[in-house]
KEMAR-336188 format. One record per residue (C-alpha): residue number from 0; y, z, x. Coordinates in steps of 0.1 Angstrom, whole numbers. Layout:
// KEMAR-336188
@i NUM&v Y&w Z&u X .
...
This chain:
// KEMAR-336188
@i 0&v -343&w -39&u 197 .
@i 1&v -353&w -63&u 169 .
@i 2&v -334&w -94&u 159 .
@i 3&v -315&w -77&u 130 .
@i 4&v -303&w -48&u 153 .
@i 5&v -293&w -74&u 179 .
@i 6&v -273&w -94&u 153 .
@i 7&v -254&w -60&u 143 .
@i 8&v -247&w -52&u 179 .
@i 9&v -231&w -87&u 187 .
@i 10&v -211&w -87&u 153 .
@i 11&v -198&w -52&u 160 .
@i 12&v -186&w -63&u 194 .
@i 13&v -168&w -92&u 183 .
@i 14&v -152&w -72&u 153 .
@i 15&v -144&w -42&u 177 .
@i 16&v -127&w -67&u 201 .
@i 17&v -107&w -84&u 173 .
@i 18&v -96&w -49&u 160 .
@i 19&v -76&w -44&u 192 .
@i 20&v -52&w -67&u 176 .
@i 21&v -42&w -41&u 151 .
@i 22&v -9&w -34&u 168 .
@i 23&v 20&w -62&u 168 .
@i 24&v 19&w -68&u 207 .
@i 25&v -19&w -73&u 209 .
@i 26&v -19&w -92&u 177 .
@i 27&v 1&w -121&u 195 .
@i 28&v -27&w -126&u 220 .
@i 29&v -52&w -131&u 194 .
@i 30&v -34&w -159&u 175 .
@i 31&v -47&w -194&u 171 .
@i 32&v -20&w -214&u 186 .
@i 33&v -26&w -244&u 164 .
@i 34&v -22&w -221&u 132 .
@i 35&v 8&w -203&u 146 .
@i 36&v 26&w -235&u 152 .
@i 37&v 22&w -241&u 114 .
@i 38&v 45&w -211&u 106 .
@i 39&v 77&w -230&u 110 .
@i 40&v 110&w -226&u 91 .
@i 41&v 120&w -259&u 75 .
@i 42&v 155&w -272&u 75 .
@i 43&v 176&w -258&u 48 .
@i 44&v 180&w -292&u 30 .
@i 45&v 144&w -292&u 24 .
@i 46&v 144&w -259&u 5 .
@i 47&v 179&w -258&u -10 .
@i 48&v 164&w -262&u -44 .
@i 49&v 150&w -227&u -41 .
@i 50&v 182&w -210&u -41 .
@i 51&v 181&w -214&u -81 .
@i 52&v 147&w -202&u -85 .
@i 53&v 141&w -174&u -61 .
@i 54&v 143&w -140&u -74 .
@i 55&v 176&w -129&u -60 .
@i 56&v 182&w -95&u -80 .
@i 57&v 194&w -68&u -56 .
@i 58&v 166&w -45&u -59 .
@i 59&v 139&w -71&u -53 .
@i 60&v 157&w -92&u -27 .
@i 61&v 177&w -65&u -8 .
@i 62&v 155&w -34&u -12 .
@i 63&v 119&w -41&u -19 .
@i 64&v 112&w -73&u 0 .
@i 65&v 108&w -64&u 39 .
@i 66&v 124&w -98&u 50 .
@i 67&v 151&w -99&u 24 .
@i 68&v 161&w -62&u 33 .
@i 69&v 162&w -70&u 71 .
@i 70&v 184&w -99&u 65 .
@i 71&v 206&w -81&u 41 .
@i 72&v 211&w -53&u 67 .
@i 73&v 218&w -79&u 94 .
@i 74&v 247&w -94&u 71 .
@i 75&v 260&w -58&u 66 .
@i 76&v 263&w -53&u 103 .
@i 77&v 282&w -87&u 108 .
@i 78&v 307&w -77&u 83 .
@i 79&v 332&w -51&u 94 .
@i 80&v 340&w -42&u 57 .
@i 81&v 303&w -30&u 52 .
@i 82&v 295&w -16&u 85 .
@i 83&v 301&w 21&u 77 .
@i 84&v 278&w 18&u 46 .
@i 85&v 252&w 0&u 66 .
@i 86&v 252&w 28&u 91 .
@i 87&v 250&w 55&u 64 .
@i 88&v 222&w 37&u 49 .
@i 89&v 203&w 39&u 83 .
@i 90&v 212&w 73&u 89 .
@i 91&v 199&w 85&u 53 .
@i 92&v 167&w 68&u 60 .
@i 93&v 164&w 84&u 95 .
@i 94&v 171&w 118&u 78 .
@i 95&v 146&w 116&u 52 .
@i 96&v 119&w 109&u 78 .
@i 97&v 132&w 134&u 105 .
@i 98&v 115&w 168&u 117 .
@i 99&v 126&w 197&u 97 .
@i 100&v 140&w 214&u 128 .
@i 101&v 163&w 184&u 135 .
@i 102&v 176&w 182&u 100 .
@i 103&v 207&w 205&u 103 .
@i 104&v 220&w 189&u 133 .
@i 105&v 214&w 155&u 117 .
@i 106&v 231&w 165&u 85 .
@i 107&v 261&w 180&u 104 .
@i 108&v 266&w 147&u 124 .
@i 109&v 262&w 127&u 91 .
@i 110&v 289&w 148&u 72 .
@i 111&v 315&w 146&u 101 .
@i 112&v 309&w 107&u 103 .
@i 113&v 309&w 97&u 67 .
@i 114&v 320&w 125&u 45 .
@i 115&v 353&w 137&u 62 .
@i 116&v 384&w 118&u 49 .
@i 117&v 398&w 120&u 84 .
@i 118&v 369&w 101&u 100 .
@i 119&v 374&w 63&u 107 .
@i 120&v 341&w 58&u 92 .
@i 121&v 346&w 77&u 60 .
@i 122&v 327&w 64&u 31 .
@i 123&v 353&w 63&u 3 .
@i 124&v 330&w 48&u -22 .
@i 125&v 311&w 83&u -24 .
@i 126&v 321&w 103&u -55 .
@i 127&v 339&w 134&u -49 .
@i 128&v 313&w 155&u -66 .
@i 129&v 285&w 140&u -43 .
@i 130&v 307&w 148&u -11 .
@i 131&v 312&w 185&u -22 .
@i 132&v 275&w 189&u -32 .
@i 133&v 264&w 177&u 4 .
@i 134&v 289&w 198&u 22 .
@i 135&v 279&w 229&u 0 .
@i 136&v 243&w 225&u 4 .
@i 137&v 245&w 215&u 42 .
@i 138&v 230&w 247&u 55 .
@i 139&v 201&w 246&u 32 .
@i 140&v 191&w 211&u 48 .
@i 141&v 171&w 201&u 18 .
@i 142&v 149&w 171&u 21 .
@i 143&v 167&w 152&u -9 .
@i 144&v 202&w 165&u 5 .
@i 145&v 214&w 127&u 4 .
@i 146&v 196&w 116&u -26 .
@i 147&v 226&w 113&u -49 .
@i 148&v 245&w 99&u -20 .
@i 149&v 219&w 71&u -14 .
@i 150&v 219&w 62&u -51 .
@i 151&v 258&w 57&u -49 .
@i 152&v 254&w 38&u -17 .
@i 153&v 229&w 14&u -31 .
@i 154&v 251&w 9&u -63 .
@i 155&v 282&w 3&u -40 .
@i 156&v 263&w -23&u -20 .
@i 157&v 252&w -41&u -48 .
@i 158&v 285&w -44&u -64 .
@i 159&v 305&w -51&u -32 .
@i 160&v 281&w -69&u -9 .
@i 161&v 254&w -87&u -27 .
@i 162&v 279&w -117&u -37 .
@i 163&v 288&w -121&u 0 .
@i 164&v 255&w -121&u 11 .
@i 165&v 244&w -149&u -14 .
@i 166&v 272&w -168&u 2 .
@i 167&v 261&w -162&u 40 .
@i 168&v 238&w -180&u 64 .
@i 169&v 216&w -148&u 61 .
@i 170&v 207&w -157&u 25 .
@i 171&v 200&w -192&u 35 .
@i 172&v 175&w -179&u 61 .
@i 173&v 161&w -157&u 34 .
@i 174&v 155&w -191&u 13 .
@i 175&v 138&w -206&u 42 .
@i 176&v 113&w -177&u 47 .
@i 177&v 106&w -177&u 9 .
@i 178&v 98&w -215&u 13 .
@i 179&v 73&w -206&u 42 .
@i 180&v 59&w -179&u 20 .
@i 181&v 52&w -204&u -8 .
@i 182&v 31&w -227&u 10 .
@i 183&v -5&w -229&u 0 .
@i 184&v -32&w -209&u 18 .
@i 185&v -70&w -216&u 22 .
@i 186&v -99&w -203&u 42 .
@i 187&v -88&w -223&u 73 .
@i 188&v -60&w -195&u 78 .
@i 189&v -87&w -169&u 84 .
@i 190&v -117&w -163&u 107 .
@i 191&v -143&w -142&u 94 .
@i 192&v -162&w -115&u 115 .
@i 193&v -190&w -92&u 103 .
@i 194&v -200&w -82&u 66 .
@i 195&v -186&w -48&u 61 .
@i 196&v -203&w -41&u 26 .
@i 197&v -215&w -55&u -7 .
@i 198&v -201&w -53&u -43 .
@i 199&v -213&w -65&u -75 .
@i 200&v -201&w -100&u -72 .
@i 201&v -202&w -108&u -36 .
@i 202&v -196&w -94&u -1 .
@i 203&v -167&w -80&u 20 .
@i 204&v -160&w -93&u 53 .
@i 205&v -137&w -83&u 81 .
@i 206&v -113&w -113&u 88 .
@i 207&v -85&w -122&u 109 .
@i 208&v -54&w -143&u 100 .
@i 209&v -55&w -170&u 126 .
@i 210&v -16&w -174&u 127 .
@i 211&v -6&w -138&u 135 .
@i 212&v -38&w -119&u 146 .
@i 213&v -34&w -94&u 118 .
@i 214&v -70&w -82&u 106 .
@i 215&v -79&w -78&u 71 .
@i 216&v -108&w -73&u 46 .
@i 217&v -118&w -105&u 26 .
@i 218&v -137&w -94&u -6 .
@i 219&v -157&w -128&u -17 .
@i 220&v -165&w -131&u -55 .
@i 221&v -191&w -157&u -59 .
@i 222&v -180&w -179&u -88 .
@i 223&v -214&w -186&u -103 .
@i 224&v -223&w -149&u -101 .
@i 225&v -190&w -140&u -118 .
@i 226&v -194&w -163&u -146 .
@i 227&v -232&w -153&u -151 .
@i 228&v -223&w -116&u -153 .
@i 229&v -191&w -120&u -172 .
@i 230&v -170&w -108&u -144 .
@i 231&v -138&w -129&u -149 .
@i 232&v -117&w -104&u -169 .
@i 233&v -124&w -76&u -145 .
@i 234&v -118&w -98&u -114 .
@i 235&v -83&w -109&u -128 .
@i 236&v -73&w -75&u -140 .
@i 237&v -79&w -61&u -105 .
@i 238&v -63&w -89&u -86 .
@i 239&v -31&w -85&u -109 .
@i 240&v -30&w -49&u -105 .
@i 241&v -34&w -52&u -66 .
@i 242&v -7&w -78&u -67 .
@i 243&v 18&w -55&u -85 .
@i 244&v 15&w -23&u -64 .
@i 245&v 28&w -20&u -29 .
@i 246&v 23&w 15&u -13 .
@i 247&v 11&w 25&u 21 .
@i 248&v -14&w 49&u 0 .
@i 249&v -32&w 19&u -19 .
@i 250&v -50&w -8&u -6 .
@i 251&v -28&w -39&u -6 .
@i 252&v -37&w -75&u -16 .
@i 253&v -22&w -100&u 9 .
@i 254&v -37&w -133&u -1 .
@i 255&v -57&w -146&u -30 .
@i 256&v -74&w -182&u -27 .
@i 257&v -105&w -200&u -35 .
@i 258&v -132&w -218&u -16 .
@i 259&v -157&w -241&u -30 .
@i 260&v -181&w -213&u -38 .
@i 261&v -159&w -181&u -37 .
@i 262&v -128&w -164&u -51 .
@i 263&v -111&w -145&u -22 .
@i 264&v -92&w -114&u -21 .
@i 265&v -78&w -107&u 13 .
@i 266&v -67&w -70&u 15 .
@i 267&v -57&w -42&u 37 .
@i 268&v -87&w -34&u 61 .
@i 269&v -97&w 2&u 63 .
@i 270&v -118&w 6&u 94 .
@i 271&v -122&w 44&u 93 .
@i 272&v -150&w 47&u 64 .
@i 273&v -144&w 66&u 33 .
@i 274&v -140&w 102&u 28 .
@i 275&v -175&w 109&u 14 .
@i 276&v -189&w 96&u 46 .
@i 277&v -167&w 119&u 67 .
@i 278&v -176&w 148&u 44 .
@i 279&v -213&w 145&u 44 .
@i 280&v -225&w 122&u 72 .
@i 281&v -202&w 130&u 103 .
@i 282&v -215&w 166&u 106 .
@i 283&v -244&w 172&u 84 .
@i 284&v -247&w 207&u 92 .
@i 285&v -211&w 216&u 84 .
@i 286&v -202&w 194&u 54 .
@i 287&v -168&w 191&u 39 .
@i 288&v -133&w 197&u 54 .
@i 289&v -111&w 226&u 63 .
@i 290&v -80&w 232&u 41 .
@i 291&v -56&w 215&u 67 .
@i 292&v -74&w 182&u 66 .
@i 293&v -80&w 183&u 29 .
@i 294&v -44&w 192&u 23 .
@i 295&v -33&w 160&u 42 .
@i 296&v -55&w 136&u 24 .
@i 297&v -47&w 153&u -10 .
@i 298&v -9&w 148&u -4 .
@i 299&v -14&w 113&u 7 .
@i 300&v -37&w 106&u -25 .
@i 301&v -7&w 122&u -47 .
@i 302&v 16&w 97&u -32 .
@i 303&v -8&w 69&u -42 .
@i 304&v -14&w 82&u -76 .
@i 305&v 23&w 87&u -81 .
@i 306&v 30&w 49&u -73 .
@i 307&v 3&w 36&u -97 .
@i 308&v 16&w 60&u -125 .
@i 309&v 53&w 46&u -119 .
@i 310&v 39&w 11&u -124 .
@i 311&v 23&w 24&u -157 .
@i 312&v -14&w 20&u -142 .
@i 313&v -40&w 47&u -149 .
@i 314&v -66&w 47&u -120 .
@i 315&v -96&w 63&u -137 .
@i 316&v -119&w 61&u -107 .
@i 317&v -106&w 87&u -80 .
@i 318&v -135&w 99&u -61 .
@i 319&v -141&w 105&u -23 .
@i 320&v -161&w 72&u -20 .
@i 321&v -128&w 52&u -30 .
@i 322&v -106&w 71&u -6 .
@i 323&v -106&w 50&u 26 .
@i 324&v -93&w 57&u 61 .
@i 325&v -75&w 35&u 85 .
@i 326&v -75&w 31&u 122 .
@i 327&v -49&w 58&u 125 .
@i 328&v -65&w 84&u 100 .
@i 329&v -43&w 78&u 70 .
@i 330&v -60&w 73&u 37 .
@i 331&v -56&w 48&u 8 .
@i 332&v -68&w 44&u -27 .
@i 333&v -93&w 15&u -31 .
@i 334&v -113&w -2&u -59 .
@i 335&v -91&w -7&u -88 .
@i 336&v -118&w -23&u -108 .
@i 337&v -117&w 4&u -137 .
@i 338&v -79&w 6&u -136 .
@i 339&v -59&w 1&u -166 .
@i 340&v -22&w -9&u -173 .
@i 341&v -4&w 4&u -201 .
@i 342&v 17&w -20&u -220 .
@i 343&v 54&w -12&u -224 .
@i 344&v 60&w 13&u -255 .
@i 345&v 22&w 24&u -252 .
@i 346&v 19&w 58&u -237 .
@i 347&v -18&w 64&u -241 .
@i 348&v -50&w 44&u -239 .
@i 349&v -87&w 47&u -249 .
@i 350&v -120&w 36&u -232 .
@i 351&v -148&w 54&u -215 .
@i 352&v -145&w 47&u -177 .
@i 353&v -150&w 65&u -146 .
@i 354&v -177&w 84&u -126 .
@i 355&v -199&w 111&u -140 .
@i 356&v -187&w 144&u -126 .
@i 357&v -151&w 134&u -122 .
@i 358&v -140&w 125&u -157 .
@i 359&v -115&w 146&u -175 .
@i 360&v -125&w 163&u -207 .
@i 361&v -104&w 143&u -230 .
@i 362&v -118&w 111&u -217 .
@i 363&v -153&w 123&u -223 .
@i 364&v -147&w 135&u -257 .
@i 365&v -131&w 99&u -264 .
@i 366&v -97&w 111&u -271 .
@i 367&v -66&w 90&u -263 .
@i 368&v -54&w 97&u -228 .
@i 369&v -27&w 90&u -201 .
@i 370&v -22&w 94&u -165 .
@i 371&v -32&w 131&u -166 .
@i 372&v -67&w 119&u -164 .
@i 373&v -63&w 110&u -128 .
@i 374&v -50&w 144&u -118 .
@i 375&v -83&w 160&u -132 .
@i 376&v -103&w 138&u -108 .
@i 377&v -78&w 148&u -80 .
@i 378&v -86&w 184&u -86 .
@i 379&v -124&w 175&u -86 .
@i 380&v -121&w 154&u -53 .
@i 381&v -99&w 182&u -36 .
@i 382&v -125&w 209&u -47 .
@i 383&v -155&w 186&u -33 .
@i 384&v -134&w 183&u 0 .
@i 385&v -135&w 222&u 6 .
@i 386&v -168&w 230&u -11 .
@i 387&v -189&w 201&u -2 .
@i 388&v -202&w 198&u -36 .
@i 389&v -188&w 190&u -71 .
@i 390&v -171&w 218&u -91 .
@i 391&v -196&w 212&u -120 .
@i 392&v -229&w 215&u -99 .
@i 393&v -246&w 246&u -86 .
@i 394&v -255&w 247&u -51 .
@i 395&v -292&w 244&u -46 .
@i 396&v -296&w 232&u -83 .
@i 397&v -331&w 214&u -80 .
@i 398&v -332&w 199&u -114 .
@i 399&v -316&w 166&u -117 .
@i 400&v -287&w 170&u -139 .
@i 401&v -282&w 146&u -167 .
@i 402&v -247&w 132&u -174 .
@i 403&v -246&w 148&u -207 .
@i 404&v -249&w 183&u -191 .
@i 405&v -223&w 175&u -164 .
@i 406&v -199&w 164&u -193 .
@i 407&v -208&w 197&u -213 .
@i 408&v -199&w 217&u -183 .
@i 409&v -166&w 198&u -176 .
@i 410&v -156&w 202&u -213 .
@i 411&v -168&w 240&u -217 .
@i 412&v -174&w 260&u -184 .
@i 413&v -148&w 274&u -161 .
@i 414&v -149&w 264&u -124 .
@i 415&v -162&w 289&u -99 .
@i 416&v -149&w 293&u -61 .
@i 417&v -163&w 305&u -28 .
@i 418&v -141&w 325&u -3 .
@i 419&v -134&w 292&u 16 .
@i 420&v -109&w 287&u -8 .
@i 421&v -75&w 302&u -1 .
@i 422&v -55&w 316&u -32 .
@i 423&v -29&w 287&u -29 .
@i 424&v -60&w 260&u -29 .
@i 425&v -77&w 278&u -58 .
@i 426&v -44&w 278&u -79 .
@i 427&v -38&w 240&u -71 .
@i 428&v -73&w 231&u -83 .
@i 429&v -72&w 251&u -114 .
@i 430&v -38&w 235&u -123 .
@i 431&v -53&w 200&u -118 .
@i 432&v -85&w 208&u -136 .
@i 433&v -68&w 224&u -166 .
@i 434&v -89&w 214&u -196 .
@i 435&v -58&w 209&u -216 .
@i 436&v -40&w 176&u -204 .
@i 437&v -6&w 191&u -218 .
@i 438&v -10&w 223&u -194 .
@i 439&v -23&w 202&u -165 .
@i 440&v -4&w 195&u -133 .
@i 441&v 6&w 160&u -127 .
@i 442&v 34&w 134&u -131 .
@i 443&v 65&w 146&u -151 .
@i 444&v 97&w 125&u -157 .
@i 445&v 82&w 97&u -136 .
@i 446&v 76&w 117&u -103 .
@i 447&v 53&w 143&u -90 .
@i 448&v 79&w 167&u -79 .
@i 449&v 63&w 199&u -96 .
@i 450&v 30&w 190&u -80 .
@i 451&v 45&w 185&u -45 .
@i 452&v 64&w 217&u -46 .
@i 453&v 31&w 238&u -51 .
@i 454&v 26&w 265&u -24 .
@i 455&v -5&w 247&u -13 .
@i 456&v 18&w 219&u 2 .
@i 457&v 43&w 242&u 17 .
@i 458&v 37&w 228&u 53 .
@i 459&v 40&w 191&u 41 .
@i 460&v 73&w 174&u 49 .
@i 461&v 70&w 148&u 21 .
@i 462&v 96&w 124&u 35 .
@i 463&v 76&w 121&u 68 .
@i 464&v 44&w 119&u 51 .
@i 465&v 55&w 91&u 26 .
@i 466&v 71&w 72&u 57 .
@i 467&v 36&w 74&u 74 .
@i 468&v 49&w 96&u 103 .
@i 469&v 30&w 128&u 99 .
@i 470&v 2&w 128&u 123 .
@i 471&v -33&w 127&u 105 .
@i 472&v -58&w 156&u 112 .
@i 473&v -85&w 131&u 124 .
@i 474&v -83&w 97&u 139 .
@i 475&v -114&w 75&u 136 .
@i 476&v -131&w 63&u 169 .
@i 477&v -117&w 28&u 176 .
@i 478&v -150&w 19&u 192 .
@i 479&v -170&w 28&u 161 .
@i 480&v -178&w 7&u 130 .
@i 481&v -179&w 27&u 100 .
@i 482&v -203&w 3&u 82 .
@i 483&v -240&w -2&u 75 .
@i 484&v -259&w -24&u 98 .
@i 485&v -258&w -60&u 87 .
@i 486&v -296&w -59&u 78 .
@i 487&v -289&w -28&u 55 .
@i 488&v -259&w -46&u 36 .
@i 489&v -286&w -66&u 18 .
@i 490&v -285&w -103&u 6 .
@i 491&v -277&w -117&u -27 .
@i 492&v -303&w -140&u -46 .
@i 493&v -295&w -174&u -54 .
@i 494&v -278&w -181&u -89 .
@i 495&v -295&w -207&u -108 .
@i 496&v -287&w -224&u -141 .
@i 497&v -249&w -219&u -140 .
@i 498&v -226&w -248&u -145 .
@i 499&v -190&w -246&u -137 .
@i 500&v -165&w -265&u -161 .
@i 501&v -129&w -273&u -167 .
@i 502&v -124&w -239&u -182 .
@i 503&v -137&w -223&u -149 .
@i 504&v -116&w -245&u -127 .
@i 505&v -85&w -234&u -146 .
@i 506&v -93&w -197&u -144 .
@i 507&v -98&w -204&u -106 .
@i 508&v -65&w -219&u -101 .
@i 509&v -47&w -190&u -119 .
@i 510&v -67&w -167&u -98 .
@i 511&v -58&w -184&u -65 .
@i 512&v -21&w -175&u -63 .
@i 513&v -19&w -176&u -24 .
@i 514&v 5&w -156&u -6 .
@i 515&v 16&w -119&u -21 .
@i 516&v 53&w -117&u -12 .
@i 517&v 57&w -81&u 1 .
@i 518&v 24&w -79&u 21 .
@i 519&v 30&w -115&u 36 .
@i 520&v 65&w -104&u 47 .
@i 521&v 52&w -72&u 61 .
@i 522&v 27&w -92&u 81 .
@i 523&v 55&w -114&u 95 .
@i 524&v 74&w -84&u 106 .
@i 525&v 47&w -64&u 120 .
@i 526&v 32&w -91&u 142 .
@i 527&v 65&w -102&u 155 .
@i 528&v 66&w -136&u 138 .
@i 529&v 98&w -128&u 118 .
@i 530&v 116&w -121&u 150 .
@i 531&v 103&w -153&u 168 .
@i 532&v 116&w -173&u 139 .
@i 533&v 146&w -155&u 129 .
@i 534&v 168&w -170&u 157 .
@i 535&v 207&w -174&u 155 .
@i 536&v 232&w -197&u 171 .
@i 537&v 253&w -181&u 199 .
@i 538&v 285&w -162&u 190 .
@i 539&v 278&w -166&u 154 .
@i 540&v 273&w -204&u 155 .
@i 541&v 252&w -217&u 125 .
@i 542&v 217&w -225&u 140 .
@i 543&v 205&w -261&u 137 .
@i 544&v 178&w -255&u 111 .
@i 545&v 206&w -241&u 87 .
@i 546&v 227&w -273&u 91 .
@i 547&v 215&w -297&u 63 .
@i 548&v 230&w -326&u 85 .
@i 549&v 207&w -318&u 115 .
@i 550&v 179&w -341&u 124 .
@i 551&v 156&w -338&u 155 .
@i 552&v 149&w -371&u 168 .
@i 553&v 114&w -381&u 177 .
@i 554&v 124&w -382&u 216 .
@i 555&v 133&w -345&u 211 .
@i 556&v 170&w -354&u 213 .
@i 557&v 194&w -342&u 185 .
@i 558&v 214&w -362&u 161 .
@i 559&v 238&w -355&u 133 .
@i 560&v 234&w -373&u 99 .
């Protein structure tokens, strides 16, 4: 074995060993004790000022932010006036993710508990129409049976419980966590492992958060290379879009910081390789996927696209290489470098962006376009999963096609299908690759309901899929590293003649925004740190760190101011 091969073996061994920390229990054993000790809640007097500045709107604090939602639910459980509403909320979430065969029994129990006026836990805030509708539709056990009830429940909690929460010790605990979340982060908080790949401006490394043990991917953008190749605008756009979207179906940005030489984006690590690798390289004699596997991936991609589009973001670069698998076999969209965000009031955009063979006709023809271009690329991607070739290429075609010829076929030629496509799959592909964007399947009224209801997805329970509870059809080998050998990744040449000035420094400060709230809070919860820090006094007594008059003496004894 040569030195390069040995280097890869050693690096892979360390990386696979660290990857064992992906679950919360194992992660605790991988922590750096000194760094974990720095994750400490302050006394409330040291962060009281944040009560006036923190985003305390109901949707943000009590619904979207993981720690805020948990503390709000703890407040509801502690208050008898809100206990029934709190239990209904949990039961609706359970119903949305339960197995189809268990729905009827679950729904009946919920109706008896919360919808009957004779019940002690009757939720009187539910409108009569909503109660009647649930009772009438009970036997149908639709996935959205409690959708209207959930809307009324959230509205009720915002009106009746938010004020009490803001005056409680649970809100003060939220302020403490927001203070901890706001603390600066730098390279000292992370340990790099092996290089996973190389982009246009730098390398991507596997890394681990020292304080929690959680694994991430660290995308390092070399400052001088960025400046020389005029990459600032693309880098900041990708960073801002990644920081804005939070979905289990899109690679998530958790931290953004700078070192002396690099800008660093610390993101979800996807250990399972990309779809193209699995389609063509795992079993070269039998490329592509069966419909069951293609259906699962397509459904998860739809959830990712729907989230992007609900945030007014057009992806523009969906293709198998940009769909990555995690350890469990779930997929996420990655590489948002070509994405564009539509400003408020603007419904379409222009600009030639994408990958040849995947771009929609209207984009190729330089017409105005909207989110529908992403559903055309979804159709191309689904077709390739089944056929193991693009829909606008002929198998065995030896002549190297020009991009112009591929574009001509996309605009003018119909797609042909082999017998490996079922009628349901063919119909879905046709609906997605419709040449006329007005007739194309996609997002309507800010959701993909019509698309999700296509016969091809009849076996998908969307609530369970969206909660990450449907078992994937394939699970990557945990002992394999789905990345090139280190020697094959390639090294960058040294950048010469680039001088960084004050304008560059200002850009770097704007870029290095630190912790991203929702992913940071998810990390604290998943790795058990939230539970370790969220300690309350006995019998409802105020814990010492929420008492502004409490001081810990240097000897360890306690004194009161």
